[in-house]
C-alpha positions in Angstrom: -2.6 41.3 1.2 -5.8 40.3 3.1 -4.7 36.7 3.5 -1.3 37.6 4.9 -2.2 37.2 8.6 -4.8 34.4 8.3 -2.5 31.8 9.9 -2.6 33.7 13.2 -5.8 32.8 15.2 -6.9 35.4 17.7 -10.2 33.8 18.8 -10.7 30.0 19.1 -14.5 30.1 18.7 -15.1 28.2 22.0 -16.7 29.8 25.0 -17.0 28.5 28.6 -20.2 29.4 30.5 -19.9 31.8 33.5 -19.0 30.2 36.9 -18.3 26.8 35.2 -15.1 26.0 37.0 -16.4 27.4 40.4 -18.6 24.3 41.1 -16.4 21.7 39.3 -14.4 20.7 42.3 -17.4 20.2 44.6 -19.2 18.1 41.9 -16.2 15.8 41.4 -15.8 15.2 45.2 -19.5 14.4 45.6 -19.3 11.9 42.7 -16.2 10.2 44.2 -17.9 9.9 47.7 -21.0 8.4 46.2 -19.1 5.7 44.3 -17.2 4.8 47.5 -20.4 4.4 49.5 -22.2 2.3 46.9 -20.3 -0.8 45.9 -23.2 -2.6 44.2 -24.5 -1.2 40.9 -28.0 -2.7 41.2 -27.7 -5.1 38.2 -27.7 -8.8 38.9 -27.7 -11.9 36.6 -30.0 -14.7 37.5 -28.5 -17.8 39.1 -27.3 -20.5 36.7 -27.9 -18.2 33.8 -24.5 -18.8 32.1 -24.6 -22.6 32.7 -27.5 -23.0 30.3 -26.5 -20.3 27.9 -26.3 -21.4 24.2 -25.5 -19.4 21.1 -27.1 -20.6 17.9 -25.0 -19.8 14.8 -26.8 -20.2 11.5 -24.7 -21.7 8.8 -26.6 -20.3 5.9 -23.6 -18.3 4.7 -22.8 -18.6 1.0 -19.3 -20.0 0.3 -17.7 -18.8 -2.9 -15.0 -21.1 -4.2 -11.9 -19.8 -6.0 -12.0 -22.8 -8.4 -15.5 -22.4 -9.7 -16.3 -23.1 -13.3 -16.7 -19.5 -14.1 -13.3 -18.5 -12.7 -11.5 -21.3 -14.4 -13.1 -20.5 -17.7 -12.2 -16.8 -17.3 -8.6 -17.5 -16.4 -8.1 -20.1 -19.1 -9.6 -17.8 -21.8 -7.1 -15.1 -20.8 -4.2 -17.6 -20.9 -5.4 -18.8 -24.4 -5.5 -15.2 -25.6 -2.0 -14.5 -24.4 -0.6 -17.7 -26.0 -2.4 -16.9 -29.2 -1.0 -13.3 -29.1 2.6 -14.4 -28.6 2.4 -17.3 -31.0 1.3 -15.1 -33.9 4.4 -13.5 -35.3 3.3 -10.0 -34.2 6.8 -8.9 -33.4 8.4 -10.5 -36.5 8.9 -7.7 -39.0 10.8 -9.7 -41.7 9.5 -9.5 -45.2 8.4 -12.7 -46.9 9.5 -13.4 -50.5 8.3 -15.8 -53.1 11.4 -18.0 -52.3 9.9 -18.6 -48.8 6.9 -20.4 -50.3 7.1 -24.2 -50.6 6.1 -25.7 -53.9 3.7 -28.1 -52.2 2.0 -25.2 -50.5 1.5 -23.4 -53.8 0.3 -26.5 -55.5 -2.2 -27.2 -52.8 -3.5 -23.6 -52.8 -4.0 -23.8 -56.6 -5.8 -27.1 -56.4 -8.0 -26.1 -53.4 -8.8 -22.5 -54.2 -9.1 -22.3 -58.0 -11.5 -23.9 -60.5 -10.9 -25.0 -64.0 -12.9 -22.0 -65.3 -10.5 -19.6 -63.6 -7.4 -21.1 -65.4 -8.9 -21.2 -68.9 -8.1 -17.6 -69.8 -4.4 -18.2 -68.9 -4.0 -20.9 -71.5 -6.2 -19.6 -74.4 -3.8 -17.2 -75.8 -0.7 -19.3 -75.5 0.7 -21.5 -78.2 0.8 -24.6 -76.0 -0.8 -27.7 -77.4 -0.9 -31.4 -76.7 1.6 -32.1 -79.4 4.3 -30.0 -77.6 4.1 -32.3 -74.6 3.9 -35.6 -76.6 6.5 -34.8 -79.2 9.1 -33.3 -76.8 11.3 -35.8 -75.2 14.1 -35.3 -72.8 17.5 -36.7 -73.3 19.1 -38.7 -70.5 21.9 -36.2 -70.2 19.6 -33.2 -69.6 17.4 -35.2 -67.2 20.5 -36.3 -65.2 21.9 -32.8 -65.0 18.6 -31.4 -63.9 18.3 -34.0 -61.1 21.9 -33.5 -60.1 21.5 -29.7 -59.8 18.1 -29.6 -58.1 17.8 -32.5 -55.8 19.8 -34.0 -53.0 20.0 -37.8 -52.6 18.1 -37.6 -49.3 15.2 -36.0 -51.1 14.8 -38.9 -53.5 12.9 -41.9 -52.2 14.2 -44.8 -54.1 12.4 -47.6 -52.2 
């Protein structure tokens, strides 16, 4: 309720001294008469002053190039990070299966990442022996059917 009439200003806060406007007209007329009588301000420049006038500008300002090594390195690192981000399959949500692996990739992984000592426990309990590999021969019919079902003619390099 107290703030209801705050937007109505009764007093501006400024006061004019007494008899301020009484002498204003006379002072303005005196100032105008004085300016009409005096045409010269009293300030003079020496003769030939502007003919020998020179301005010396120092060229010690530092120039910052847009293509500095620091800026190029900064921009190229941002570009490389963006390319790396989009080249990684971040947005690819498909599940990988064992069928997606290539046989060569698995063989190379086993050869590079495992040692013989790691593979020994896998073969100790099995009944495999050298004689199984030496005595077992494949017939021509079974070999031909295996090749026919598993390989295309383009995959075989007969040269």
